[in-house]
C-alpha angles and dihedrals in degrees: 000000000000089000090058092054093047090047091052093050093049092048092045091052094053094043092048094244089120103153096199102062118055123165118189123196124197120221112194119193113199089201114034092204092060110056092174091077114066146132126224125221133183151348099238129187095223141027090241092058090048094050093046092050092046092052092048091052091048092053091048089060088070091229105069092159090064096045131079139186144192133194120222128202119224095343122190131184111250112209093198093057096030093228144083116278119201132193088229137359126204129188 
């Protein structure tokens, strides 16, 4: 049984499903109809921290109804696509 757990952790590490390290990045869009203009914030250790920070930033823009955000998990810039690619995104 211990070999199964060790095998899972080794496989998870190499396949980037490592459950112990999560880095969330906030993407805040001042105008939700124009997703090309955004600011990034973070990294955050949890989705909750990312969401709370994103919402605070939106409210500081004085027009929170016009803004939007999303939080991305373990995002990396992809040179081929010219944008950030995340394992998961949550709004």
